[in-house]
FIPASE-112018 format. One line per 5 residues: their letters; for each residue x negated, y, z negated of C-alpha. Coordinates in steps of 0.25 Angstrom, whole numbers, plus 5000, padded with zeros to 4 digits. Example, Ala and Ser with C-alpha at 12.3 -4.5 7.8 and 13.67 -1.06 7.14 Angstrom:
BEGIN
AS> 4951:4982:4969; 4945:4996:4971 $
END
This chain:
BEGIN
MTWEW> 5049:5742:4895; 5034:5739:4898; 5025:5750:4891; 5016:5757:4901; 5004:5765:4898 $
DATLY> 5004:5780:4900; 4994:5791:4897; 5001:5796:4885; 4998:5783:4877; 4987:5790:4868 $
AGSAA> 4991:5805:4872; 4985:5814:4861; 4979:5803:4853; 4964:5803:4858; 4959:5813:4847 $
HYARG> 4967:5805:4836; 4962:5792:4841; 4947:5796:4840; 4949:5801:4826; 4960:5792:4821 $
RLPYP> 4955:5778:4826; 4944:5771:4818; 4931:5770:4825; 4926:5757:4830; 4915:5752:4820 $
AALGT> 4901:5752:4824; 4901:5737:4821; 4910:5735:4833; 4900:5740:4842; 4889:5732:4836 $
AFAAE> 4898:5719:4837; 4900:5722:4852; 4885:5723:4854; 4882:5710:4847; 4893:5702:4853 $
LGLDG> 4890:5707:4867; 4875:5709:4866; 4877:5724:4871; 4863:5730:4874; 4867:5744:4879 $
TERLL> 4865:5741:4894; 4880:5738:4898; 4893:5745:4900; 4906:5746:4891; 4920:5749:4896 $
DVGCG> 4930:5752:4885; 4944:5752:4890; 4954:5761:4883; 4943:5767:4876; 4951:5779:4869 $
PGSLT> 4942:5789:4863; 4930:5779:4865; 4930:5772:4851; 4925:5759:4856; 4917:5765:4868 $
LLLAP> 4909:5774:4860; 4906:5763:4850; 4901:5753:4860; 4894:5763:4870; 4880:5762:4863 $
YFAEA> 4880:5747:4867; 4882:5750:4882; 4875:5758:4893; 4888:5764:4897; 4902:5764:4889 $
VGLDA> 4914:5767:4897; 4927:5771:4890; 4940:5771:4898; 4953:5776:4893; 4966:5782:4899 $
DADML> 4967:5793:4890; 4958:5805:4893; 4959:5811:4879; 4954:5798:4873; 4942:5799:4883 $
REAAR> 4939:5813:4879; 4938:5809:4864; 4929:5798:4868; 4919:5807:4876; 4917:5816:4864 $
PGTGN> 4905:5808:4858; 4898:5809:4871; 4892:5796:4871; 4882:5795:4883; 4885:5781:4888 $
CRWVH> 4900:5782:4888; 4909:5785:4900; 4924:5788:4898; 4934:5785:4909; 4948:5790:4909 $
RRAEE> 4956:5779:4916; 4966:5768:4912; 4961:5754:4911; 4970:5750:4922; 4961:5758:4931 $
LPAGL> 4949:5749:4929; 4939:5746:4934; 4939:5760:4939; 4924:5759:4944; 4919:5758:4930 $
GRFRL> 4910:5746:4933; 4907:5734:4925; 4905:5732:4910; 4899:5723:4899; 4910:5726:4890 $
ITFAQ> 4924:5731:4892; 4932:5734:4879; 4947:5736:4876; 4949:5742:4862; 4963:5745:4857 $
SFHWL> 4966:5748:4872; 4969:5735:4880; 4984:5734:4875; 4987:5748:4883; 4982:5742:4896 $
DRPRV> 4987:5734:4908; 4980:5722:4901; 4979:5712:4912; 4975:5722:4922; 4964:5728:4913 $
AATAR> 4958:5715:4908; 4957:5710:4922; 4950:5722:4927; 4941:5723:4915; 4936:5709:4917 $
GMLAP> 4931:5713:4931; 4924:5725:4925; 4915:5716:4916; 4900:5715:4919; 4894:5701:4919 $
GGVLA> 4894:5697:4904; 4905:5707:4901; 4915:5706:4890; 4929:5713:4887; 4931:5716:4873 $
HVHAA> 4945:5718:4867; 4944:5726:4854; 4955:5724:4843; 4955:5735:4834; 4964:5745:4826 $
THEGA> 4957:5758:4824; 4969:5767:4821; 4973:5760:4808; 4968:5750:4798; 4973:5737:4794 $
EGSVP> 4976:5742:4780; 4973:5754:4771; 4979:5767:4765; 4984:5773:4778; 5000:5772:4778 $
RAAIA> 5001:5766:4792; 5015:5760:4790; 5020:5773:4786; 5013:5780:4798; 5019:5770:4808 $
ELVRK> 5033:5773:4802; 5030:5788:4804; 5026:5786:4818; 5039:5778:4820; 5047:5789:4814 $
HLGSV> 5042:5799:4825; 5041:5790:4837; 5051:5778:4835; 5050:5764:4831; 5044:5759:4845 $
RRAGR> 5029:5761:4847; 5026:5772:4857; 5015:5771:4867; 5013:5783:4877; 5026:5785:4884 $
GVLPD> 5031:5771:4881; 5033:5762:4869; 5028:5749:4864; 5039:5742:4856; 5030:5729:4855 $
GTPGG> 5017:5736:4853; 5005:5734:4862; 5003:5721:4869; 4993:5710:4864; 4989:5697:4870 $
EAEIY> 4976:5703:4876; 4969:5689:4876; 4978:5683:4886; 4976:5695:4895; 4961:5695:4894 $
RAAGF> 4961:5680:4897; 4970:5682:4909; 4961:5692:4914; 4949:5682:4914; 4943:5684:4901 $
AGPRR> 4938:5673:4891; 4938:5675:4876; 4939:5682:4867; 4927:5682:4858; 4930:5690:4846 $
FEVPG> 4922:5698:4836; 4927:5707:4825; 4922:5719:4817; 4927:5722:4803; 4936:5734:4802 $
PVVTR> 4932:5745:4792; 4939:5752:4780; 4940:5767:4783; 4945:5779:4776; 4953:5788:4785 $
SLDEV> 4957:5803:4783; 4972:5807:4785; 4968:5814:4798; 4962:5801:4804; 4974:5793:4800 $
VDSVF> 4983:5803:4807; 4974:5802:4819; 4975:5787:4819; 4990:5788:4820; 4989:5798:4832 $
SLSSA> 4979:5789:4839; 4990:5778:4841; 4997:5777:4854; 5010:5775:4846; 5008:5788:4839 $
APHLF> 5000:5796:4849; 5003:5811:4847; 5011:5814:4860; 5021:5804:4855; 5026:5813:4844 $
GDRRG> 5028:5825:4853; 5032:5838:4846; 5034:5830:4833; 5019:5826:4832; 5016:5837:4821 $
EFEGE> 5028:5832:4813; 5023:5817:4814; 5009:5821:4810; 5014:5829:4798; 5022:5817:4793 $
LRQLL> 5010:5808:4796; 5000:5817:4788; 5010:5818:4776; 5012:5803:4776; 4997:5801:4775 $
REASP> 4995:5812:4764; 5005:5805:4756; 4998:5791:4758; 4984:5798:4754; 4984:5812:4748 $
AGTFT> 4969:5811:4750; 4970:5810:4765; 4961:5797:4766; 4965:5783:4770; 4958:5770:4770 $
ERFRE> 4960:5759:4781; 4954:5745:4783; 4953:5743:4798; 4955:5730:4805; 4943:5722:4811 $
IAVDL> 4940:5725:4825; 4941:5712:4834; 4934:5712:4848; 4938:5701:4858; 4927:5699:4869 $
WTPVT> 4932:5693:4882; 4923:5688:4893; 4927:5686:4908; 4930:5672:4912; 4920:5668:4923 $
RGC> 4928:5664:4935; 4923:5653:4944; 4923:5653:4959 $
END
């Protein structure tokens, strides 16, 4: 069966996402500004913004930053900092353009794979202002590439409670999330990509932050455990205490890669 999005995809995950995902580094905002010559006079649209992790980072480089997400709880988390030039829109990406206007930069950060990708990419192309760019941000902010967090054991614990097939909302993703976004962007009328990268940091995380990172995942969202959530969390915390009695963990995160796509100019 073909997986279809539903509103429970990240149900109950918003606060865990905000606490358990590593913030995007300031260097990423600096790199965007340098690559695109941002001067604070234009507009940003962050599609699938979640709790505003990227929106809030990039907002100072724009006159207005619009974060769009289908999960109202995520947007409530995003609105907490109260950044003056941010606007939060509760809609699915498939509802774009939704009267939002045109943008210098449209970003997809850890969100594009959840969407009707051909449809959204084509719509986004039409929402770019002259000289506008679409950015696909490749990042993994929930876990590091290596470190002392026992990620393999955590994955096994999730499988013990939820089964061997990856869960996602009310459905399953036996083959994981789709790739091949380059072909989709090109088919939608984009050229590129031009890539830049920002190094990933080495961070120390608390036991609570690691727990939050697990519940931030669609494949381990709190609602999936039903009335066994407390049992799962108890086993997860015990596993982590055994791995680190001090309750601290170190992880080295992967570099963040950004692919910049520009619309192809179509002749008459």
